[in-house]
C-alpha positions in Angstrom: -28.6 8.6 -3.1 -25.7 11.0 -3.0 -22.9 9.3 -1.0 -19.6 10.6 0.2 -16.9 7.9 0.4 -13.8 8.6 2.5 -10.6 6.8 1.5 -11.9 6.3 -2.0 -8.6 5.3 -3.5 -7.9 2.4 -1.2 -8.5 -1.3 -1.8 -11.9 -1.2 -0.1 -12.8 2.4 -0.9 -12.3 2.0 -4.7 -14.4 -1.2 -4.7 -17.1 0.5 -2.7 -17.2 3.4 -5.1 -17.5 1.1 -8.1 -20.2 -0.9 -6.4 -22.2 2.2 -5.4 -21.9 3.8 -8.8 -23.0 0.5 -10.5 -26.0 0.5 -8.2 -27.1 3.9 -9.5 -25.9 6.1 -6.6 -24.2 9.4 -7.0 -20.7 8.8 -5.6 -18.6 11.6 -4.3 -15.0 10.3 -3.7 -13.0 12.0 -1.0 -9.3 11.8 -1.7 -6.1 13.2 -0.4 -5.0 16.4 -2.2 -3.2 15.5 -5.4 -4.6 11.9 -5.5 -7.2 11.6 -8.2 -9.3 8.4 -8.1 -8.9 5.9 -10.9 -11.7 4.9 -13.2 -13.5 8.3 -13.3 -16.4 6.9 -11.2 -18.5 9.8 -9.9 -17.0 13.1 -8.8 -14.3 13.7 -6.3 -13.3 16.2 -3.7 -9.9 16.8 -2.1 -9.9 16.3 1.7 -7.2 14.7 3.9 -8.9 13.0 6.8 -5.7 13.3 8.8 -5.8 17.1 8.5 -9.5 17.6 8.6 -9.8 17.4 12.4 -12.4 20.1 12.9 -16.1 19.8 11.9 -15.7 22.9 9.8 -13.3 21.1 7.6 -16.0 18.6 6.6 -19.2 20.8 6.5 -18.6 22.1 2.9 -18.3 18.5 1.6 -21.5 17.3 3.3 -24.0 19.6 1.5 -26.7 17.5 -0.1 -25.0 14.2 1.1 -27.4 11.4 2.1 -24.9 9.0 3.5 -21.2 8.7 4.3 -19.0 5.6 4.0 -15.7 5.9 5.8 -13.1 3.5 4.4 -10.0 5.4 5.5 -7.3 3.6 7.3 -3.5 3.4 7.9 -1.5 0.4 9.1 1.2 2.3 10.8 2.5 5.8 11.4 5.0 7.0 8.8 5.9 9.8 6.4 2.4 9.9 4.9 0.3 8.5 7.7 -0.8 9.5 11.2 -2.9 6.7 12.7 -4.4 8.8 15.5 -5.5 11.5 13.0 -6.7 9.0 10.3 -8.6 6.6 12.7 -9.7 8.9 15.5 -9.4 12.7 15.2 -10.5 13.0 11.6 -13.5 10.6 11.9 -14.5 12.3 15.2 -14.7 15.7 13.4 -16.5 14.0 10.4 -19.2 12.5 12.7 -19.7 15.8 14.5 -20.1 17.5 11.1 -22.6 14.9 10.0 -24.7 15.7 13.1 -24.5 19.4 12.4 -25.4 19.0 8.7 -28.2 16.5 9.1 -26.4 13.5 7.5 -27.7 10.6 9.4 -26.4 7.4 7.7 -22.8 6.4 8.4 -21.0 3.2 7.4 -17.7 3.1 9.2 -14.9 0.6 8.6 -13.0 -0.6 11.6 -11.0 -3.9 12.0 -11.7 -7.3 13.4 -11.0 -7.8 17.1 -10.2 -4.2 18.1 -13.1 -4.3 20.6 -11.6 -7.4 22.3 -7.8 -6.7 22.3 -5.6 -3.8 21.3 -2.0 -5.2 20.8 -0.9 -2.1 18.8 -1.6 1.6 18.2 -3.5 0.5 15.1 -6.1 -1.3 17.2 -6.2 1.4 19.9 -6.8 4.2 17.4 -9.3 2.2 15.4 -11.3 1.5 18.6 -11.1 5.2 19.5 -12.8 6.1 16.2 -15.4 3.4 16.8 -16.2 4.8 20.2 -16.5 8.3 18.9 -19.2 7.1 16.4 -21.0 5.1 19.1 -21.3 8.3 21.2 -23.3 10.0 18.5 -27.0 9.8 17.7 -26.4 9.0 14.1 -27.7 5.9 12.2 -24.4 4.1 12.2 -23.1 0.7 11.2 -19.6 -0.3 12.1 -18.0 -3.0 9.9 -15.1 -4.9 11.4 -13.6 -7.0 8.6 -10.9 -9.6 8.9 -8.1 -9.8 6.3 -9.7 -8.7 3.0 -8.7 -10.5 -0.2 -9.9 -10.0 -3.8 -9.1 -9.5 -7.4 -7.1 -6.4 -6.6 -3.6 -7.0 -5.3 -2.7 -4.7 -2.4 -1.6 -5.3 1.2 -2.3 -8.8 2.3 -3.9 -9.7 -1.0 -0.6 -8.9 -2.7 1.5 -10.4 0.0 -0.1 -13.9 -0.3 0.4 -13.9 -4.1 4.1 -12.9 -3.7 4.7 -15.5 -1.0 3.1 -18.2 -3.2 5.6 -17.4 -6.0 8.7 -18.1 -3.9 10.4 -21.5 -4.3 10.3 -22.1 -0.5 7.5 -19.9 0.9 8.5 -18.7 4.4 6.1 -18.6 7.3 6.3 -16.0 10.0 6.4 -17.3 13.6 3.5 -16.8 16.0 0.7 -16.1 13.5 -2.9 -16.6 14.5 -5.7 -18.1 12.5 -7.3 -15.9 9.7 -10.8 -15.9 8.5 -10.1 -14.1 5.3 -13.1 -12.4 3.7 -13.7 -11.6 0.1 -13.7 -8.0 -1.1 -17.0 -8.6 -3.1 -18.7 -9.6 0.1 -17.5 -6.5 1.9 -18.7 -4.3 -0.9 -22.1 -6.0 -1.0 -22.4 -5.4 2.7 -22.1 -1.6 2.2 -24.6 -1.7 -0.7 -27.2 -3.4 1.6 -26.7 -1.0 4.5 -26.2 2.4 2.8 -29.8 3.2 1.9 -31.5 1.8 4.9 -32.7 3.7 7.9 -32.8 0.4 9.8 -31.0 -1.5 11.1 -28.6 0.9 12.6 -26.3 1.2 15.6 -24.8 -2.2 14.7 -21.2 -3.5 15.0 -20.7 -6.4 12.8 -17.8 -8.8 12.3 -17.1 -9.4 8.6 -15.3 -12.7 8.4 -15.0 -15.6 6.0 -16.3 -19.1 6.9 -12.9 -20.8 7.2 -10.3 -20.2 10.0 -7.0 -20.9 8.1 -3.3 -20.8 9.1 -1.2 -18.3 7.3 0.7 -20.9 5.3 -2.6 -22.6 4.3 -3.7 -19.4 2.6 -0.3 -19.2 0.8 -0.7 -22.8 -0.3 -4.1 -22.2 -1.8 -2.9 -19.2 -3.8 0.1 -21.3 -5.0 -2.3 -24.0 -6.2 -4.5 -21.4 -7.9 -1.5 -19.9 -9.7 -0.8 -23.3 -11.1 2.4 -24.1 -9.2 3.2 -27.4 -7.4 3.2 -27.6 -3.6 6.3 -26.2 -1.9 7.9 -27.0 1.4 7.1 -24.6 4.3 10.0 -22.8 5.9 9.5 -21.3 9.3 11.5 -18.1 9.6 13.7 -17.9 12.7 12.5 -15.2 15.0 15.6 -13.0 14.6 15.2 -13.0 10.9 11.4 -12.3 11.1 12.1 -9.4 13.5 14.7 -8.0 11.0 12.2 -8.1 8.2 9.6 -6.3 10.3 12.1 -3.6 11.2 13.1 -3.2 7.5 9.4 -2.8 6.8 9.3 -0.1 9.4 12.2 1.8 7.8 10.5 1.5 4.4 7.3 2.9 6.0 9.3 5.9 7.3 10.5 6.6 3.8 6.9 6.7 2.5 6.5 3.1 1.2 3.7 0.9 2.4 4.9 -2.7 2.9 2.5 -5.0 4.7 5.3 -6.5 6.7 5.8 -4.0 9.6 5.9 -4.1 13.4 2.2 -3.4 13.6 1.5 -6.4 11.5 3.7 -8.5 13.7 1.7 -7.5 16.8 -1.7 -7.8 15.1 -1.1 -11.2 13.5 -0.4 -12.9 16.8 -4.0 -12.2 17.7 -5.1 -13.5 14.4 -8.3 -12.3 12.6 -11.2 -14.5 13.5 -14.8 -13.7 14.5 -18.4 -14.8 14.2 -20.3 -14.0 11.0 -23.7 -14.9 12.4 -24.9 -11.3 13.1 -23.6 -10.2 9.7 -25.4 -12.9 7.8 -28.6 -12.3 9.8 -28.5 -8.6 9.0 -27.7 -8.9 5.3 -28.4 -12.4 4.2 -24.9 -12.6 2.8 -23.3 -16.1 2.9 -19.5 -15.3 2.8 -17.5 -17.0 0.2 -14.7 -19.3 1.2 -11.2 -18.7 -0.2 -11.4 -21.9 -2.2 -14.7 -20.9 -3.8 -13.5 -17.4 -4.5 -10.4 -18.5 -6.2 -12.3 -21.2 -8.2 -14.4 -18.3 -9.7 -11.3 -16.4 -10.9 -9.4 -17.8 -13.9 -5.7 -17.3 -13.3 -4.0 -15.2 -15.9 -0.4 -14.5 -16.9 -0.7 -11.1 -15.3 -1.3 -12.7 -12.0 1.8 -14.9 -12.3 3.9 -11.9 -13.4 2.7 -9.9 -10.4 3.4 -12.7 -8.0 6.9 -13.3 -9.3 7.7 -9.5 -9.3 6.3 -8.9 -5.9 9.5 -9.5 -3.9 11.8 -8.4 -6.7 10.3 -4.9 -6.4 11.7 -4.2 -2.9 15.0 -5.7 -4.0 15.1 -3.3 -6.9 14.2 -0.3 -4.8 16.8 -1.2 -2.3 19.6 -1.8 -4.8 19.0 1.3 -7.0 19.4 3.9 -4.2 22.4 2.0 -2.8 23.9 1.8 -6.2 23.6 5.6 -6.8 24.6 6.7 -3.3 27.5 4.3 -3.2 28.9 5.5 -6.6 28.6 9.1 -5.4 30.5 8.3 -2.2 33.2 6.3 -4.0 33.7 9.2 -6.4 34.2 11.6 -3.6 36.6 9.3 -1.6 38.6 6.3 -2.8 37.8 6.8 -6.5 38.3 10.6 -6.6 41.9 10.5 -8.0 41.0 7.9 -10.7 38.0 10.0 -11.8 40.1 13.1 -11.8 42.7 11.4 -14.1 39.9 10.3 -16.5 38.6 13.8 -16.7 42.1 15.2 -17.3 42.8 12.6 -19.9 39.7 13.7 -21.7 40.8 17.3 -21.7 38.6 18.7 -19.0 41.4 20.8 -17.6 40.5 23.0 -14.6 36.9 21.6 -14.8 38.1 18.1 -14.0 37.7 18.3 -10.2 34.4 20.3 -10.2 33.0 17.8 -12.7 33.9 14.8 -10.6 32.4 16.4 -7.5 29.2 17.5 -9.4 28.7 14.0 -10.8 29.2 12.4 -7.4 26.7 14.8 -5.7 24.2 14.2 -8.5 24.5 10.5 -8.0 23.8 10.8 -4.3 20.8 13.1 -4.8 19.3 10.7 -7.4 19.8 7.8 -5.0 18.1 9.6 -2.1 15.2 10.6 -4.4 14.6 7.0 -5.5 14.7 5.9 -1.9 11.8 8.2 -0.9 8.4 7.1 -2.1 7.2 10.7 -2.6 10.1 11.5 -5.0 10.9 8.0 -6.4 9.3 8.6 -9.8 11.3 11.8 -10.4 14.4 10.1 -9.1 14.0 7.3 -11.6 13.5 9.7 -14.5 16.6 11.7 -13.3 18.6 8.5 -13.1 17.7 7.6 -16.7 18.6 11.1 -17.9 21.8 11.1 -15.9 22.8 7.7 -17.3 22.2 9.0 -20.8 24.3 12.0 -20.1 27.1 9.9 -18.7 27.0 7.7 -21.9 27.1 10.8 -24.1 29.8 12.6 -22.1 31.9 9.4 -21.9 31.6 8.9 -25.7 32.6 12.6 -26.4 35.5 12.8 -23.9 36.9 9.2 -23.8 35.4 7.1 -26.6 37.9 4.3 -25.9 35.9 3.5 -22.8 33.6 1.6 -25.2 36.4 -0.9 -25.7 37.3 -1.4 -22.0 37.1 -5.1 -21.0 34.7 -4.3 -18.1 32.4 -2.2 -20.3 31.8 0.9 -18.2 29.8 2.5 -20.9 28.2 -0.6 -22.2 26.8 -1.4 -18.8 24.8 1.8 -18.8 22.1 0.3 -21.0 21.0 -2.5 -18.8 21.1 -0.1 -15.9 18.7 2.2 -17.8 16.4 -0.8 -18.6 16.3 -1.7 -14.8 15.2 1.9 -14.1 12.4 1.6 -16.7 11.3 -1.6 -15.0 11.2 0.2 -11.7 9.0 2.9 -13.2 6.7 0.3 -14.6 6.1 -1.4 -11.2 6.3 1.7 -9.0 2.6 2.1 -8.3 1.4 0.2 -5.2 -2.3 0.0 -6.2 
């Protein structure tokens, strides 16, 4: 079959593409412009579901397609995401285009519990997309998974690993039970439905067999990673609220932290459901978290990732602050000292413009690193600017190498930290 997969670069979408390709299907991956899918599985087309809000935007991509799998989703509105467009407007146009083009089979990913309670815009927009599909005469199946965990580390799957690595893992207040489900079970569900005319017009809850507390999941990951049990620390509500708000700010800058205000609202409800209909329709017996982890030998890469998980936001907080602060200091309280250094080095009338130019360059680099869209180029610019400062300092005032505080010597560990940031920049 020729199958179009929307949201093909996400955690679920990439696994679905791989599973379908392994099963012998011709996979067409729909990705946002400029985002090529990894692995080279099948062919790919560029289409942004948030902007493809008219049936005419989808019709060219549906020629010869036998089935569509919609895995697209967004946790919260931000610089790169519009939940209403991603969850409702884009899918509505897609479903209409499928009716017009004769594509009958639609597998659509929603989220657990959105039909029962909508505590956030995430749930409301997800439900809106579900209702749009239910109003059609297509052969649809709506999958409503709980929290999805798997080999790939992204979102909750990454968060649990990171929390497990902390000496004292914190627990967020007011978290409901979670029936976490394994990514391989979710992928297998798609494979069993995608080439069947029946059953259709089904809404299925895709959940694991164990209702677990949040900290129980963290404890299981910690045991799997080979670390001894740790005491649980319940975060005070004001601190938890601060973390959620910081996550919102990061989201506005284009980053995708799992800890945001939407997660705070959704996690109170929990993620539980009844797998009976799912099992009856597919024959799948969902893996428990314990059994899934027992099947995966832990590796040094897993431990590295877990320990780096919370260091990454610290790095990407400190580096922009470092560059922006040095620029501001150079333009204010440190301007005279910088001017004296440039004059001592023989810069003459270029002294003041050089100080100002360097300060502005620092601020621009810091802002570029802070924005996810420009972070990579900001890091490269920071490395080049650091090398320039080292070369210029050596040429103008070589005695700076002998300064007790090592202003030039410290450039090298700064460069290394930027290289580390480049190495861990990708989110998935």
